[in-house]
C-alpha positions in Angstrom: 0.4 0.1 0.1 0.9 3.7 -0.8 -1.6 5.3 1.5 1.2 7.6 3.6 1.8 11.0 2.6 4.2 13.8 3.9 2.5 17.4 4.3 4.2 20.2 6.3 6.1 17.8 8.5 3.6 15.1 9.3 2.9 11.6 7.8 -0.6 11.2 7.5 -2.9 8.9 5.3 -3.9 10.1 2.0 -7.7 10.4 2.5 -6.6 12.6 5.7 -4.6 15.1 3.7 -5.7 18.5 3.8 -4.7 22.0 2.7 -6.1 25.5 2.7 -8.7 26.9 0.3 -6.0 29.6 0.5 -3.2 27.7 -0.6 -1.6 29.6 -3.4 -0.8 26.2 -5.4 -4.7 25.9 -5.3 -5.5 28.6 -6.3 -2.8 30.4 -8.7 -0.7 26.6 -9.4 2.3 29.0 -7.6 4.5 26.0 -7.3 6.7 23.7 -8.5 7.0 19.5 -8.5 9.2 16.8 -8.9 8.7 13.2 -9.7 11.5 11.1 -8.1 11.6 7.0 -9.2 12.5 4.5 -6.8 14.4 1.6 -7.3 15.0 -1.1 -4.2 14.1 1.5 -2.0 16.8 3.6 -3.6 15.8 7.2 -5.0 17.3 7.4 -8.6 19.4 10.7 -9.1 18.5 12.7 -6.3 21.1 14.8 -6.1 19.9 16.3 -9.5 16.4 16.3 -9.2 17.2 17.9 -5.9 19.1 20.2 -7.8 16.3 21.0 -10.4 14.1 21.7 -7.7 15.8 24.1 -6.0 16.5 26.2 -9.2 12.8 26.5 -10.2 12.3 27.6 -7.0 14.7 29.9 -6.9 13.2 31.3 -10.1 9.8 31.7 -8.4 11.2 33.0 -5.8 10.1 30.7 -3.2 12.7 30.0 -0.3 13.7 26.0 -0.7 11.8 24.7 2.9 14.5 22.2 3.1 18.2 21.2 2.8 19.3 18.5 0.6 20.0 16.6 3.7 16.7 17.0 5.1 14.9 16.3 1.9 17.0 12.9 1.7 15.5 11.8 5.2 11.7 13.0 4.2 12.0 11.0 1.3 13.8 7.9 2.9 11.1 7.9 5.5 8.3 8.4 3.2 9.7 5.1 1.4 10.3 3.1 4.4 6.8 3.9 5.4 5.0 2.7 2.1 6.6 -0.9 2.3 9.9 0.7 -0.1 10.6 -1.4 -3.2 9.9 0.4 -6.5 8.2 3.2 -6.3 7.9 6.8 -7.8 7.7 10.1 -5.3 5.9 12.9 -6.2 7.3 15.8 -4.4 5.1 19.2 -4.5 6.7 22.6 -3.1 3.6 25.9 -3.7 4.3 29.0 -2.0 2.2 28.7 0.7 -1.0 30.1 2.2 -2.2 33.6 1.7 -4.5 35.6 3.8 -7.1 36.3 1.5 -6.9 35.8 -2.4 -4.6 38.3 -4.1 -1.9 38.5 -6.8 0.6 40.3 -5.0 2.7 38.0 -2.6 2.8 37.9 1.0 6.6 37.9 1.9 5.5 35.8 5.3 4.1 32.8 3.5 5.7 29.8 4.5 5.8 27.1 1.7 3.6 24.4 1.4 5.5 20.7 1.0 3.7 17.5 -0.1 5.1 13.9 -0.7 3.5 11.0 -2.2 3.9 7.6 -3.2 2.8 5.1 -5.7 4.0 2.1 -7.3 6.7 1.8 -9.7 6.6 -1.2 -12.9 10.4 -1.6 -13.7 9.6 -5.0 -16.0 11.8 -4.5 -19.2 10.2 -2.4 -21.5 9.5 -3.7 -25.0 10.7 -1.1 -27.7 7.3 0.1 -29.3 6.8 2.9 -32.3 4.1 5.4 -31.8 2.9 8.4 -33.9 2.7 12.4 -33.0 0.9 15.4 -34.3 2.9 18.5 -34.9 1.4 21.4 -32.5 2.2 25.2 -32.4 3.6 25.5 -28.5 1.0 27.6 -26.4 2.8 27.4 -23.0 4.4 29.8 -21.3 7.7 31.3 -21.8 9.8 29.5 -19.1 8.7 25.9 -19.6 12.8 25.0 -18.3 10.5 25.7 -14.6 8.9 22.2 -13.6 5.8 24.4 -12.9 2.5 22.6 -11.5 0.8 24.8 -14.2 0.7 21.8 -16.9 -2.8 23.5 -18.5 -1.0 24.0 -21.8 0.7 20.7 -21.3 -2.8 18.9 -20.5 -4.2 20.9 -23.7 -2.0 19.8 -26.2 -1.7 15.8 -25.1 -5.2 15.8 -25.5 -5.6 17.3 -28.5 -3.0 14.8 -29.5 -5.1 12.0 -28.5 -7.9 13.4 -30.0 -6.3 13.9 -33.7 -5.5 9.6 -33.5 -1.5 10.2 -32.1 0.3 9.3 -29.0 2.3 12.3 -28.0 2.2 16.0 -29.7 5.6 17.4 -30.5 5.8 21.3 -30.1 7.2 24.1 -31.8 8.0 27.8 -31.9 8.3 29.8 -34.9 9.7 27.1 -36.7 11.4 25.4 -34.3 11.2 21.9 -32.5 11.0 22.6 -28.6 9.8 19.5 -26.8 6.8 17.0 -26.5 3.6 17.5 -24.4 4.8 15.2 -22.0 8.5 14.4 -23.4 11.7 15.4 -25.0 12.7 15.0 -28.5 15.3 13.4 -30.7 16.2 12.9 -33.9 19.1 10.5 -35.9 20.6 12.3 -38.9 23.7 9.9 -40.8 23.6 8.3 -37.4 24.4 11.1 -35.3 21.8 12.2 -32.3 20.2 15.6 -32.4 17.8 17.3 -29.7 17.2 20.7 -29.0 19.3 22.6 -26.3 18.4 22.6 -22.7 17.2 26.9 -22.5 13.9 28.4 -21.0 12.0 26.7 -23.7 12.1 23.2 -22.2 12.7 21.1 -19.2 15.3 19.2 -19.5 14.4 15.9 -18.5 16.7 13.7 -16.3 15.9 10.6 -18.6 17.3 13.0 -21.5 20.2 13.1 -19.7 20.8 9.3 -19.4 20.0 8.9 -23.2 22.9 11.6 -23.4 25.2 9.7 -21.6 24.4 6.3 -22.9 24.5 8.0 -26.6 27.9 9.3 -25.9 29.7 5.8 -23.7 28.0 3.9 -27.5 30.5 6.2 -29.5 27.5 8.6 -30.9 28.2 11.8 -32.1 25.3 14.4 -29.9 24.0 17.5 -30.4 22.5 19.7 -28.7 21.3 22.5 -31.1 18.2 24.1 -32.6 16.1 21.6 -35.0 14.0 23.3 -37.4 10.3 21.1 -38.6 11.9 20.8 -41.7 14.7 18.6 -40.6 13.0 17.0 -38.0 10.4 15.7 -40.9 13.3 14.3 -42.7 15.4 12.7 -40.1 16.4 9.2 -40.8 14.8 8.4 -36.3 12.6 10.2 -34.4 11.9 9.7 -31.1 10.8 10.6 -27.9 12.0 10.2 -24.2 10.3 10.4 -20.9 10.4 8.5 -17.1 7.5 6.3 -18.2 7.9 6.4 -21.7 11.9 5.6 -21.4 12.5 5.8 -25.3 9.5 5.5 -27.6 10.7 5.7 -31.6 8.0 7.8 -33.7 7.3 6.0 -36.9 4.7 8.8 -38.5 4.3 12.8 -37.8 0.9 13.6 -39.0 0.9 12.3 -42.5 4.6 12.3 -43.1 6.5 8.8 -42.2 9.6 8.9 -40.4 13.0 7.4 -42.2 11.5 4.2 -43.0 8.6 3.9 -41.0 10.1 1.0 -39.0 12.1 1.3 -35.4 15.2 2.5 -36.6 18.8 1.0 -35.3 20.0 4.2 -33.1 16.7 3.9 -31.2 17.1 0.1 -30.9 20.7 0.4 -29.8 20.0 3.1 -27.3 17.0 1.4 -25.7 18.9 -2.2 -25.6 21.7 0.2 -23.6 18.6 2.2 -21.3 17.0 -1.7 -20.3 20.7 -2.6 -19.3 21.1 0.6 -17.5 17.6 0.1 -15.6 19.0 -3.6 -14.4 21.7 -2.3 -12.6 19.7 -0.4 -10.6 16.4 -2.9 -9.4 18.8 -6.4 -9.7 
């Protein structure tokens, strides 16, 4: 069972956890989050997750409510209280509770801290191709902040699904940014390309792992702007995320990508990723 949550210093049953209606996370989506995989009761790349959390809080001018050691201890306790093993920890920090609903900030607010656990499936994933649609990136201009304000992503994901596709690949002014819930990679002449990490994309932890595995395999990796025309003429296109890992895209709207089958680079890196994951779960 994963029914114990951490809320503002207390471990309580999920059904009993409550926040104020004046919490700015509830009223304004004024907060950030992380999702941390846990393998064999050990958080995966916790240092990187906490570093990204801290960077996002700094951009929003929210004081980090805990030190790295405190976060580590809170997460370890939550893992233990939820039975350990393979889990996903959802961590959310909002600016806190206002005295009244007001756009202006109260400097005396204390951040609201919530952590929840859910079971994580870690079985080896078979590589499967998907389809995608190109959509205009309608989100705000600070996608590098892992904001709990995900309405734009939700709208784009559902628009893709309603048109019969598995994911939306987003673009601004002709340049690819990322997927609605993923990062984007393409292959040309057996070299790997992905958009640069800037304020228009969220640098994924899985994205970092794939880049490391690719470089360790001897592939050239380019983090640079990708035009829509380059994407559509690529030999391979795929997306990455913690949930999907590596998902090759066989078709974008009515354009077949490459030969329309799973490409060799995606196949190799998928195998490398599964081998890497086994070192964490065995």
